[in-house]
C-alpha positions in Angstrom: 123.1 110.2 78.3 122.2 113.4 80.2 119.8 113.2 83.2 116.1 114.0 82.3 115.1 117.7 83.0 111.7 116.6 84.4 111.5 114.1 87.0 108.3 113.1 88.5 107.8 111.1 91.6 104.9 109.1 92.4 104.0 106.6 94.9 101.8 106.1 98.2 101.7 108.2 101.3 104.9 107.6 103.3 107.3 106.5 100.2 109.2 109.5 100.9 108.5 111.6 97.7 108.9 115.0 99.3 112.2 114.0 101.3 113.8 111.9 98.5 112.5 114.6 95.9 114.5 117.3 97.6 117.7 115.3 97.8 117.2 114.3 94.3 116.7 117.9 93.1 119.9 118.9 95.0 122.0 116.2 93.5 120.7 116.7 89.8 121.0 120.6 90.3 117.4 120.8 89.4 114.6 122.9 91.2 112.2 121.0 93.6 108.6 121.4 93.8 105.7 119.6 95.6 102.1 119.5 94.2 100.5 119.5 97.9 102.9 122.5 98.8 102.0 124.3 95.8 98.3 123.7 96.3 98.7 125.0 99.8 100.5 128.1 98.9 98.0 128.9 95.9 95.0 128.5 98.4 96.5 129.9 101.5 95.0 126.7 103.4 96.4 123.5 104.3 95.3 119.9 102.7 93.1 118.8 105.7 91.2 121.9 105.4 90.7 121.7 101.8 89.5 118.1 102.2 87.2 119.3 105.0 85.6 122.5 103.1 85.8 121.2 99.3 85.8 117.4 99.9 88.2 115.1 98.0 86.7 116.0 94.6 87.6 119.7 95.1 91.0 118.8 96.3 91.9 116.6 93.3 90.7 119.3 90.9 93.0 121.9 92.3 95.7 119.0 91.9 94.9 118.5 88.5 95.3 122.0 87.7 98.8 122.1 89.6 100.0 119.1 87.7 99.0 120.4 84.3 101.1 123.3 84.9 104.3 122.1 87.0 104.6 119.1 84.4 105.5 121.8 81.6 108.5 123.2 83.6 112.1 122.4 82.6 114.5 121.4 85.3 112.2 120.2 87.9 111.9 117.3 90.3 108.3 117.1 91.3 106.8 115.3 94.2 103.1 114.5 93.6 100.4 113.5 96.2 99.7 109.7 96.6 96.4 110.0 94.6 97.7 111.9 91.7 97.4 108.9 89.5 93.7 108.5 90.1 93.0 111.2 87.2 93.5 110.0 83.7 94.6 113.6 82.7 97.3 113.4 85.5 98.6 110.3 84.2 99.0 111.4 80.9 100.7 114.5 81.7 103.1 112.7 84.1 103.8 110.0 81.7 104.0 112.3 78.5 106.1 115.0 79.9 109.1 113.6 82.0 110.6 110.6 83.8 108.1 109.2 86.1 109.8 107.4 89.3 107.5 105.2 91.2 109.0 105.2 94.7 107.4 101.9 96.2 106.7 101.5 99.8 104.9 98.2 101.3 101.8 98.8 103.2 103.6 97.7 106.4 106.3 100.4 105.8 103.5 103.0 104.9 101.9 102.3 108.1 105.2 102.6 109.9 106.1 105.9 108.2 102.6 107.5 108.7 101.6 106.2 112.2 101.9 109.8 113.8 101.1 111.8 111.2 97.9 113.7 111.6 97.9 115.9 108.4 96.8 113.0 106.1 92.9 113.4 105.6 92.6 109.8 104.3 94.0 108.3 107.4 91.9 109.7 110.0 89.6 107.1 110.3 89.3 103.8 112.5 91.8 101.5 110.4 94.5 103.4 108.7 96.3 100.3 107.7 93.1 98.9 106.1 92.8 102.0 104.4 96.4 102.0 103.1 95.8 98.5 101.9 92.7 99.6 99.8 94.6 102.6 98.6 97.5 100.5 97.4 95.2 98.0 95.7 93.7 100.6 93.6 96.8 102.8 93.0 100.0 100.3 92.8 98.6 99.4 89.2 98.2 103.1 88.1 101.8 104.0 89.4 103.2 101.1 87.5 101.2 102.0 84.6 103.4 105.4 83.9 106.6 104.6 85.8 109.6 104.6 83.8 111.6 103.5 86.9 110.6 101.6 90.2 112.7 101.9 93.3 111.9 100.0 96.5 112.0 102.3 99.5 111.4 100.0 102.3 114.2 100.0 104.9 116.2 102.6 102.8 117.2 106.3 104.0 115.9 108.9 101.6 119.5 110.0 100.9 120.4 106.5 99.9 117.2 106.2 97.6 118.2 109.5 95.9 121.7 108.2 95.3 120.4 105.3 93.7 118.1 107.4 91.4 120.9 109.6 90.6 122.8 106.5 89.5 119.7 105.2 87.4 119.2 108.6 85.9 122.8 109.2 84.9 124.0 105.5 83.8 
């Protein structure tokens, strides 16, 4: 069975979607794209600025437009933002157009990996761990709903996860 020509990575902040996606794309000889990077390139502004000026709703609309387009590209590994699954139309596009991989990371692992990151607007509050727990409670079932493959990334290097995925996608 040949490897899928559209691989979409979903999962929480800190799961390693962008880093693992780059390794995976390289190993599968596919193009790599990241929805957040694409949004920043198209707007000329970073994600925190978009959240500040347009709010989360404005950001989510931009995200929806990018997902609608990029999920039609062939030969792509696409890393998505953690909240991409909140919109039903994004879940339909991802689940219906490619192989969806849920990169699972426990909340403890997310806290460890995002501790020093100041570019995540949803984690700038008083209690980032509480925020991550609340987000995971809502989003985990949505990730699982559309996932063709679930990979636990806790304690694994991005290269090891990418190698496991290559084996999974090319049995």
